[in-house]
DRENDO-1510 file (C-alpha; in Angstrom, 1 decimal, always signed):
<recs>
REC; n; res; u; v; w
REC; 1; UNK; +0.0; +0.0; +0.0 .
REC; 2; UNK; +2.6; +2.6; +1.0 .
REC; 3; UNK; +5.5; +0.4; -0.2 .
REC; 4; UNK; +7.4; +0.7; +3.1 .
REC; 5; UNK; +10.3; -1.9; +3.6 .
REC; 6; UNK; +11.5; -3.5; +6.8 .
REC; 7; UNK; +14.6; -1.2; +7.1 .
REC; 8; UNK; +12.4; +1.9; +6.9 .
REC; 9; UNK; +10.2; +0.5; +9.7 .
REC; 10; UNK; +13.3; +0.0; +11.9 .
REC; 11; UNK; +14.4; +3.6; +11.3 .
REC; 12; UNK; +10.9; +4.9; +12.2 .
REC; 13; UNK; +10.9; +2.7; +15.4 .
REC; 14; UNK; +14.3; +4.1; +16.5 .
REC; 15; UNK; +13.3; +7.7; +15.9 .
REC; 16; UNK; +10.0; +7.1; +17.8 .
REC; 17; UNK; +12.0; +5.5; +20.7 .
REC; 18; UNK; +14.3; +8.5; +20.9 .
REC; 19; UNK; +11.6; +11.2; +20.5 .
REC; 20; UNK; +8.8; +9.6; +22.7 .
REC; 21; UNK; +11.0; +7.8; +25.2 .
REC; 22; UNK; +11.0; +4.2; +26.5 .
REC; 23; UNK; +8.3; +4.9; +29.2 .
REC; 24; UNK; +5.6; +6.2; +26.9 .
REC; 25; UNK; +6.4; +4.2; +23.7 .
REC; 26; UNK; +4.2; +1.1; +24.6 .
REC; 27; UNK; +1.2; +3.4; +25.4 .
REC; 28; UNK; +1.7; +5.3; +22.1 .
REC; 29; UNK; +2.0; +2.1; +20.2 .
REC; 30; UNK; -1.2; +0.7; +21.7 .
REC; 31; UNK; -3.0; +4.0; +20.9 .
REC; 32; UNK; -1.7; +3.9; +17.4 .
REC; 33; UNK; -2.9; +0.3; +17.0 .
REC; 34; UNK; -6.4; +1.2; +18.2 .
REC; 35; UNK; -6.4; +4.2; +15.8 .
REC; 36; UNK; -5.4; +2.0; +12.8 .
REC; 37; UNK; -8.0; -0.6; +13.8 .
REC; 38; UNK; -10.7; +2.0; +13.9 .
REC; 39; UNK; -9.5; +3.4; +10.6 .
REC; 40; UNK; -9.5; +0.0; +9.0 .
REC; 41; UNK; -13.0; -0.7; +10.3 .
REC; 42; UNK; -14.2; +2.6; +8.9 .
REC; 43; UNK; -12.7; +1.9; +5.5 .
REC; 44; UNK; -14.3; -1.5; +5.5 .
REC; 45; UNK; -17.7; -0.1; +6.4 .
REC; 46; UNK; -17.4; +2.5; +3.6 .
REC; 47; UNK; -16.4; -0.2; +1.1 .
REC; 48; UNK; -19.3; -2.4; +2.2 .
REC; 49; UNK; -21.8; +0.5; +1.9 .
REC; 50; UNK; -20.5; +1.3; -1.5 .
REC; 51; UNK; -20.8; -2.3; -2.5 .
REC; 52; UNK; -24.4; -2.5; -1.2 .
REC; 53; UNK; -25.3; +0.7; -3.1 .
REC; 54; UNK; -23.8; -0.8; -6.3 .
REC; 55; UNK; -25.8; -4.0; -5.7 .
REC; 56; UNK; -28.9; -2.1; -5.0 .
REC; 57; UNK; -28.5; +0.0; -8.2 .
REC; 58; UNK; -27.9; -3.3; -10.1 .
REC; 59; UNK; -31.1; -4.8; -8.6 .
REC; 60; UNK; -33.1; -1.7; -9.5 .
REC; 61; UNK; -31.9; -1.9; -13.1 .
REC; 62; UNK; -32.7; -5.6; -13.2 .
REC; 63; UNK; -36.2; -5.0; -11.7 .
REC; 64; UNK; -36.9; -2.3; -14.3 .
REC; 65; UNK; -35.8; -4.5; -17.2 .
REC; 66; UNK; -38.0; -7.4; -15.9 .
REC; 67; UNK; -41.0; -5.0; -15.5 .
REC; 68; UNK; -40.4; -3.7; -19.0 .
REC; 69; UNK; -40.3; -7.3; -20.3 .
REC; 70; UNK; -43.5; -8.2; -18.4 .
REC; 71; UNK; -45.2; -5.1; -19.7 .
REC; 72; UNK; -44.3; -5.8; -23.3 .
REC; 73; UNK; -45.5; -9.5; -23.0 .
REC; 74; UNK; -48.7; -8.3; -21.5 .
REC; 75; UNK; -49.2; -5.8; -24.3 .
REC; 76; UNK; -48.5; -8.4; -27.0 .
REC; 77; UNK; -50.9; -10.9; -25.4 .
REC; 78; UNK; -53.6; -8.2; -25.1 .
REC; 79; UNK; -53.1; -7.3; -28.7 .
REC; 80; UNK; -53.3; -10.9; -29.9 .
REC; 81; UNK; -56.4; -11.4; -27.7 .
REC; 82; UNK; -58.1; -8.3; -29.2 .
REC; 83; UNK; -57.2; -9.4; -32.8 .
REC; 84; UNK; -58.5; -12.9; -32.2 .
REC; 85; UNK; -61.7; -11.6; -30.6 .
REC; 86; UNK; -62.3; -9.3; -33.5 .
REC; 87; UNK; -61.7; -12.1; -36.0 .
REC; 88; UNK; -64.1; -14.4; -34.1 .
REC; 89; UNK; -66.7; -11.6; -34.1 .
REC; 90; UNK; -66.3; -11.2; -37.8 .
REC; 91; UNK; -66.7; -15.0; -38.3 .
REC; 92; UNK; -69.7; -15.1; -36.0 .
REC; 93; UNK; -71.4; -12.1; -37.8 .
REC; 94; UNK; -70.6; -13.6; -41.2 .
REC; 95; UNK; -72.1; -17.0; -40.3 .
REC; 96; UNK; -75.1; -15.3; -38.7 .
REC; 97; UNK; -75.9; -13.4; -41.8 .
REC; 98; UNK; -75.3; -16.4; -44.0 .
REC; 99; UNK; -77.6; -18.7; -41.9 .
REC; 100; UNK; -80.3; -16.0; -41.2 .
REC; 101; UNK; -80.9; -14.2; -44.5 .
REC; 102; UNK; -84.4; -13.1; -43.5 .
REC; 103; UNK; -85.7; -12.6; -40.0 .
REC; 104; UNK; -88.7; -14.6; -38.8 .
REC; 105; UNK; -89.5; -18.3; -38.1 .
REC; 106; UNK; -88.1; -20.7; -40.6 .
REC; 107; UNK; -88.8; -24.4; -40.8 .
REC; 108; UNK; -86.0; -27.0; -41.0 .
REC; 109; UNK; -86.2; -29.8; -43.5 .
REC; 110; UNK; -87.5; -33.0; -42.0 .
REC; 111; UNK; -84.9; -35.6; -41.1 .
REC; 112; UNK; -81.9; -33.3; -40.5 .
REC; 113; UNK; -81.5; -34.4; -36.9 .
REC; 114; UNK; -81.0; -30.9; -35.7 .
REC; 115; UNK; -83.1; -29.3; -32.9 .
REC; 116; UNK; -84.8; -26.2; -34.2 .
REC; 117; UNK; -84.2; -22.9; -32.5 .
REC; 118; UNK; -87.0; -21.5; -30.3 .
REC; 119; UNK; -87.9; -19.0; -33.0 .
REC; 120; UNK; -88.3; -21.9; -35.5 .
REC; 121; UNK; -90.4; -24.2; -33.3 .
REC; 122; UNK; -94.0; -24.6; -34.3 .
REC; 123; UNK; -96.9; -23.5; -32.2 .
REC; 124; UNK; -98.4; -26.6; -30.8 .
REC; 125; UNK; -101.6; -24.9; -29.6 .
REC; 126; UNK; -101.2; -25.7; -25.9 .
REC; 127; UNK; -102.6; -22.3; -25.0 .
REC; 128; UNK; -105.9; -22.9; -26.7 .
REC; 129; UNK; -105.0; -21.4; -30.1 .
REC; 130; UNK; -104.0; -23.7; -32.9 .
REC; 131; UNK; -101.8; -22.8; -35.8 .
REC; 132; UNK; -102.1; -26.2; -37.4 .
REC; 133; UNK; -103.9; -25.8; -40.8 .
REC; 134; UNK; -105.0; -29.5; -40.8 .
REC; 135; UNK; -106.9; -29.3; -37.6 .
REC; 136; UNK; -110.6; -28.5; -38.0 .
REC; 137; UNK; -112.0; -25.7; -36.0 .
</recs>
């Protein structure tokens, strides 16, 4: 980090011994050790905070991209559903106009095996009136 060799550390120790004195040197060394420990913990805390912020930014970008992808999928599915629904409606209206060219009751040919729609069913005269032309009044 500072590129300090062993010989340079020995020179610093000798100067500190001469300047501070042998009585106070252990206390100063202990205080310096605590100071460097606190400094190291502070630097590690700052590094971890920066790392967490970078991870948080990365997660926010990932979340935004996933939301964009989900939104685009939802829009494409919605578009396809709308197109399919309109095609089905066109088919249904086309078949309705082809099978019902004129409004009103129509009779089915006998023997087709299909059940007539309620508008095509004959009046059976259960209410007292008869629409059967063969029945005598």
